[in-house]
N, C-alpha and C positions, 0 to 999 in steps of 0.2 A: 624581134627574133623571140622565138620561143623557146625556153627553158626544156630539156629532155632529159627527164629522170627515169632511169634504168629500174625495171622491177627489184631488183636485189638492193638498190640504193634506198628506196621506198621504203622496203621490209627494215634495212638498218637504222632507217629516222623514228620508223613507228615504233620499234624495238627501243630505241634510246629514250622516246618520249615515254612510252609505259614506266620503264626504270625510273626515268627522272619522275615522273607521275607517283610510283609509290614509294619512292623515298622521301618526297614532298609530303605525301598524305602522311606515312609513319612517322617523320619529324611534326607535322600539325597535330596528329593525337597525340603523341609523345608531349608538346610541351601545354595542350588542353587540358593531359590527366596531370601534369606537373602545375600546373597554374590554377587549376578548377578539379580540386580531386572528386569525383563522383563514386556511386556503388548502386547497383540496381537492388544490393539486400539491405533493406530499409523496412523496420516494422513499426506501426502504429502501437502505442502502448497506454496502458492506464492503469491506476491504482485502483484495486476494488477491496470491497468490505467484506468478508462473511459475515452475514447478520447471523446472530445465535442469540436466543434468549437468554436472562440471567435467573431465570426461575424455571422449574419444572412442572409441567402442565398439559391440558389437554387445550388444542385451540379452537376458541369459540366463535373469532369473529376474523374475519380477512377484510381488511381495506381498499388491497391493491392488487394486479395483475401481471401477467410477464412482460417485460419491455415495458413497462410503465416509467412514465417521467415521474421522481418524487422529489420534494424539498426536504433541505435538515428540519429533522423535527416533526415531520410527517407521520402519522399512524400508520404502520405495517400491516400489522394484527396483533390481535389480544388472545390472552392467555384464561381460561375460566377464572376467576378471582375470588369464588366463593369461598376456597380455603383460607386464601390469603385474609379476607375480610373477616373470618373466622379465629384466625390464629392474633390477628390484630386487636380484636377483641380480648381476647385471651390477656396479650401482652398488657394492654390498660388496666384490666384486673388484679394483675400481679403488681403492676406500677403501683397502684393503689393500695394494695396490702403492706407491699414494703416499705412505702411511704410513713402508713399509720407505724407501722411495727418502728421504724427509724425514730419517729419523734416521741413515742413511748421511751423508749431506749434513753434517747438523748435527754428527756425529762428525769427520768429515773437516776440516771448518773449524774445530773447537776444536784439533785435532791440530796442525793447522799454523799456528794462533795462537801455541800454545805452542813451537813450532820459530822461529815467527818472533821472539817473545820473546825466546828463547836464541839468535838468531842463524844457526842453522841452516836456515832459509827465507827464501825474500824476501816482500816485502810485497805485493808485486803478485800472487802466488798466494794466500796468505793473503785478500785483498781477494774475488779470484773468488770461493774455492771459499767466502765467506760468502755473495756475490749467488748463488751456486748453492743456498747453504741456504734462502735467503728465497725463493728462487723455488720450490723443492721444497714449501715449505712453504703458500702460497700455494695452488700445484696440490692439494695434501691438503685445505686449506680449500674450494676449489672441488668437490670429491669428495665432500667430508663435504657440502656444499649438495645435490648430484645424488642422494646417498642419502636425506636428505631428502624431496629432490621426489618422488623414486620411491616412497617409503612414503607420501607424502601423495596420490600419484595412485592407487596401489593401494586404500588407505582411502576414496578419493574413489568407487571405482568402485561401493561400497554408495552408494545416494542415499536420503536421508532425510528425513523431513517438517522442517520448520523453523518450524513454528507448529502450534497445533491447528487442526485443519478439517475442510474437505470437498475431497473430491478431487472435479474437474468437469472436463468435457468432454477425459473419457478413453478416448484409442484405443490407446494402445501394447500391441503385443505382443511375445512373443519373436522373436528373432531379426532386428528393427528396429534400425537403425543411428541410434545418437544422435551428436550433434555438441555439442564444449563449447560453454559459452554458447546454446545453442539450446534455449527451450522446447517440452515436450512434451504440459505439461496444466498446468492451474491448479489451485490451492488456495486456498480461501475461509477466511481468518483466522475462525474461529467467536467469538474475541474481541473480534473489529473491530466490531461491527455499531453504525449510527448512522441516523441519519435525518437526511436532509435536505429542511425545508422552503422552496418558493420561495414568498418573500412578496412581495406589492407594495409598492412604495416608500412607497407611502402610509401603509401599516402598520406602517414600521419604527420611528416615534417612540413606539410603544405598546409595542416589544420589548424587553427588558434581558437582558443576560447573566444565569443563573441561573434565570431564569424556569421555570416549570412548564409543561409541554405535553403535551397528551394528545393521543395519537396512535391513530387509529382506522384499522385495516386494512381494505382492501376485504375482505369476505366473512369477517371476523374480528369474533366477537363481542365478547370483552374486550379491551378497552381497554389500550393500554402508555402508559408514563407516563416523561417524561425531560426532562432539563433544558438549555436554551439554553448550548451550550457555546462557540462563535462567532459571527459574523455576517462575512459576505464583505465585503473593502473594496475590490473592483474586479470588474467584469463587461464582455464584451467590448464594445465599441462598434460596432455594425453599420453607421453612418453614416459612419466613417472608416477608413481604409486609410494605415500609413504605412508607406514602405520608408525603409530605413537611406540616408541621404545625399540623402534626397530632403524636400519639403514636403509637409504632410500633403494627402491628396487624399479630398475631403467629396465624398458623393452628393448632387447638384445638386438631385434630387427630395426634397419633404419632404410628409408625410402629416398633412391637417389634423385626422385623428382620432388624438390621441396614446393609446396606453395605457400603462399605469403599468408600469414596468420590474419584474421580478423577481428578487428579491436572493435567493440562498442562504443560509438559517440553520441552521446545524449543531448537531443535538440530540443528547446521550449520553441513551442509555436507562439508566434507573434498575434495571429488572428487567422480566422477560420472563414472562407468564403461563404455567403450565403447559399444556400441550398445542398452543402458540404455533408454528409453524415458521417461522422467518425467513428469507425470500428476497433475495437484494440485486436490489433491481429492483423490488419488490412498492409500488404505488399506497398513498397513505394520505392522510387529510386530519387535518391538526396544528392544534389550538386551543391559544390561549395562555389558560391558566387563572390567572394571576397577576394580581389587578385591580392596576391603575393610575390614578394620578387623571386626570381628562380632560384634555385640552391646547387 
């Protein structure tokens, strides 16, 4: 005996099934979101060093190019060292002169001290000679410091890499004049790559320090893995502006549609798959793969 279903009954059954499917899918998404927090707002980050010379001068030689890999201590470029060698020679000559003056004044001071003790010289003269000997010794110490500084300037006319990394934004040319402390290009630290995942504040209760995170870079097939290192404890409040010595200035308008704040979560990378090139600024999807009890 065949069961006959009317078109109205079929429509009702389909409607009930679709409603059940929608409710179940919503619950499943909610459960996944609570037990495995994730965000599409992830960024690859890295520390970088602003390469700046410690002396002024003209660039004489360049040993690297843009985007080159360098090791710590490797020469990046050289500054014309001729005037630093001249300054070093002058400092050496001054040091010798100050040393000779110091030895002479010390000898005179000792001689007059012996004469004073035997009654053949005045105490005032002996005291003046001791003061002159101390002054010449101080001048010698200053000349020694000047020599050390001249040697340091000569050494630092050769600019070396402070970290392992990649040269970036490089436009330096021989003949350019560089200034002390003024950055000329950047060196990205290759040992400092990490990921910042910006998670909604509602998902933070499900994230723990040490959680294992899956990181999916956009356009890269193998996933990266890392662990939560820190969770940021402060973000900027755009509704409030504080000026020193005044009361808080609060935005008088309020949006009724409240969006969850995004909190930076720093993730240390465990390993990078072979063939994956990390670039600071890449976007990523970050998923917490450490299960936690539901709240």
